[in-house]
C-alpha positions in Angstrom: 9.7 6.8 13.5 7.5 9.8 14.4 5.8 11.9 11.7 8.7 14.4 11.3 11.4 11.7 11.1 9.3 9.7 8.5 8.9 12.9 6.4 12.6 13.6 6.6 13.4 10.0 5.6 11.1 10.0 2.7 12.9 13.1 1.4 16.1 11.0 1.2 14.3 8.1 -0.6 13.1 9.4 -4.0 12.8 5.9 -5.4 10.2 5.0 -2.6 6.7 6.0 -1.6 5.0 5.3 1.6 1.5 3.8 2.0 -0.5 1.8 4.5 2.4 1.4 6.8 5.2 0.3 4.4 7.8 1.8 2.0 6.8 0.5 -1.5 8.3 0.8 -5.0 8.9 -1.1 -8.3 12.1 -1.5 -10.2 12.1 -2.1 -13.8 15.2 -4.2 -14.8 16.9 -4.3 -18.1 15.8 -8.0 -18.4 14.0 -10.7 -16.6 17.4 -12.2 -15.8 18.5 -8.9 -14.3 15.2 -8.7 -12.4 15.9 -12.1 -10.9 19.3 -10.9 -9.9 17.8 -8.1 -8.1 15.4 -10.4 -6.2 18.5 -12.5 -5.3 20.4 -9.4 -4.2 17.5 -8.1 -2.0 17.2 -11.6 -0.5 20.8 -11.6 0.5 20.3 -8.1 2.0 17.3 -9.3 3.9 19.2 -12.3 5.4 22.2 -10.0 6.4 19.7 -7.6 8.1 17.5 -10.4 9.5 14.6 -8.1 8.2 12.6 -9.3 5.3 10.5 -7.4 2.6 7.7 -8.5 0.5 9.0 -9.2 -3.0 7.0 -9.8 -6.2 8.9 -10.6 -9.5 6.9 -9.9 -12.7 9.0 -10.4 -15.9 11.3 -7.3 -15.9 9.5 -5.8 -12.8 10.4 -6.3 -9.1 7.9 -4.9 -6.6 9.4 -4.3 -3.1 7.9 -3.2 0.3 9.6 -2.9 3.5 7.7 -2.6 6.9 8.4 -3.8 10.5 6.1 -6.3 11.8 7.2 -6.1 15.4 6.5 -2.4 15.3 2.8 -3.0 14.4 3.3 -3.0 10.6 4.8 0.5 10.6 7.8 2.0 8.9 10.8 2.3 11.0 14.4 3.7 10.6 15.4 0.2 9.9 13.0 0.1 6.9 14.2 3.4 5.6 17.9 2.2 5.7 17.0 -1.1 4.0 15.0 0.7 1.2 18.1 3.0 0.6 20.4 0.0 0.3 17.9 -1.6 -2.1 18.0 1.3 -4.3 21.7 1.0 -4.5 21.5 -2.7 -5.4 18.9 -1.9 -8.0 21.1 0.8 -9.7 24.1 -1.5 -9.8 21.9 -4.0 -11.9 20.7 -1.2 -14.1 17.1 -1.2 -12.7 15.3 1.9 -12.8 12.7 2.8 -9.9 9.1 3.4 -10.8 7.7 4.4 -7.4 4.3 5.5 -8.9 3.5 2.2 -10.4 2.5 0.1 -7.4 -1.2 0.5 -6.1 -2.3 -1.0 -2.9 -5.7 -2.4 -2.6 -8.0 -2.6 0.4 -11.5 -4.0 0.5 -13.8 -2.1 2.7 -17.2 -3.2 4.1 -19.6 -0.5 5.2 -21.4 -1.8 8.4 -22.9 -0.4 11.5 -21.3 -3.1 13.7 -17.8 -4.6 12.7 -17.8 -7.1 15.5 -20.9 -8.8 14.2 -19.4 -9.5 10.8 -15.7 -9.8 11.3 -15.5 -13.4 12.4 -17.3 -14.6 9.3 -15.0 -12.9 6.9 -11.9 -14.1 8.9 -13.3 -17.7 8.5 -14.1 -17.4 4.9 -10.9 -15.8 3.8 -8.5 -17.4 6.1 -7.5 -13.9 7.2 -6.3 -12.7 10.8 -6.4 -9.7 12.9 -3.1 -7.9 13.8 -2.4 -7.0 17.5 -3.9 -3.6 18.2 -5.8 -3.4 15.1 -9.6 -3.9 15.6 -10.7 -2.7 12.4 -9.0 -4.9 9.8 -8.2 -8.4 8.5 -5.1 -9.3 6.9 -3.8 -12.2 4.8 -1.3 -13.9 7.0 1.0 -14.5 4.0 0.8 -10.8 2.8 -0.6 -11.8 -0.7 -4.2 -10.7 -0.8 -5.7 -7.3 -0.2 -6.6 -6.3 3.3 -10.1 -6.1 4.5 -11.4 -3.4 6.8 -14.6 -2.7 8.4 -15.9 0.8 8.2 -18.3 1.8 10.7 -20.6 4.2 8.9 -24.3 5.5 9.1 -24.2 6.2 5.2 -23.2 2.8 3.6 -23.1 2.6 -0.1 -25.9 0.5 -1.6 -23.7 -2.3 -2.3 -21.9 -2.0 1.2 -18.6 -3.1 -0.2 -16.3 -0.4 -1.6 -12.6 -0.6 -2.7 -9.7 1.5 -1.3 -7.0 2.0 -3.8 -3.9 3.6 -2.4 -1.7 5.3 -5.1 1.4 7.5 -5.2 0.2 11.1 -4.6 1.5 12.3 -7.9 -0.8 10.1 -9.9 -4.0 10.5 -7.8 -5.6 13.4 -9.9 -4.9 11.5 -13.2 -6.7 8.4 -11.8 -9.6 10.5 -10.6 -9.8 12.3 -13.9 -9.7 9.0 -15.8 -12.6 7.6 -13.7 -14.6 10.9 -13.9 -14.2 10.7 -17.8 -16.0 7.5 -17.6 -18.9 8.7 -15.7 -17.8 8.5 -12.0 -19.3 11.2 -9.6 -16.3 12.7 -7.7 -16.4 13.6 -3.9 -13.2 15.5 -3.0 -14.5 16.4 0.6 -11.7 14.4 2.1 -8.9 15.1 -0.3 -6.0 14.8 -0.6 -6.3 11.9 1.9 -8.9 10.2 -0.2 -11.4 11.0 -3.0 -14.6 9.0 -3.3 -15.6 7.9 -6.8 -19.2 6.6 -7.2 -20.0 4.8 -10.5 -23.3 5.3 -12.2 -24.8 2.3 -10.3 -23.8 3.7 -6.9 -20.6 1.6 -6.1 -17.9 3.4 -4.5 -14.0 3.3 -4.7 -11.7 5.6 -2.7 -8.5 6.8 -4.3 -6.2 7.2 -1.4 -2.8 9.0 -0.8 -0.5 9.6 2.2 -1.3 13.3 1.9 -3.2 15.2 4.6 -2.7 12.5 7.2 -1.3 12.6 10.7 1.6 10.4 9.7 3.3 10.4 6.1 3.6 6.6 6.0 -0.1 5.7 6.9 
């Protein structure tokens, strides 16, 4: 989907938020048993569609994300349709969407030359590159956080920083909470991301889909 189509699709999907090339949400079920029923229902839907999401069942919560691997881990119309049907299944089981709940973590290494260090981290983590993506490494089983190598001339003293992607509506709350604990706040790139620096100089970026070329990136 192009940016306009993606934005229109998101308007029809109030239960979902788009981040890092996927549609993501969490459903809170009336009980763990109902949550497991939802997992089974989404699994059956995935088999019907021959299109499989990432699922994570935690007590009465089910975290779901839809993306299309063959499209370069991007959101397609197929994902939007699957997400819409997932919401219907959840409602039938009495599960309530909490789309602002999931956060998506990336680990970012500030480096002047990603090519020099990438192989070491791929070997150490068992991660792989994705076709067409020269900046990142990914867990082939989609469990651990992605790693990306940020070419920069102003690395943080620690050189590693975290990128935490949140639903846009909670970003200000997260930033305010960190600021109250002593973080220095840099909003120069907001709303795409806000840089927080702790008192020891370590950085974390609070990222949202806003202000980007495509609403699902």
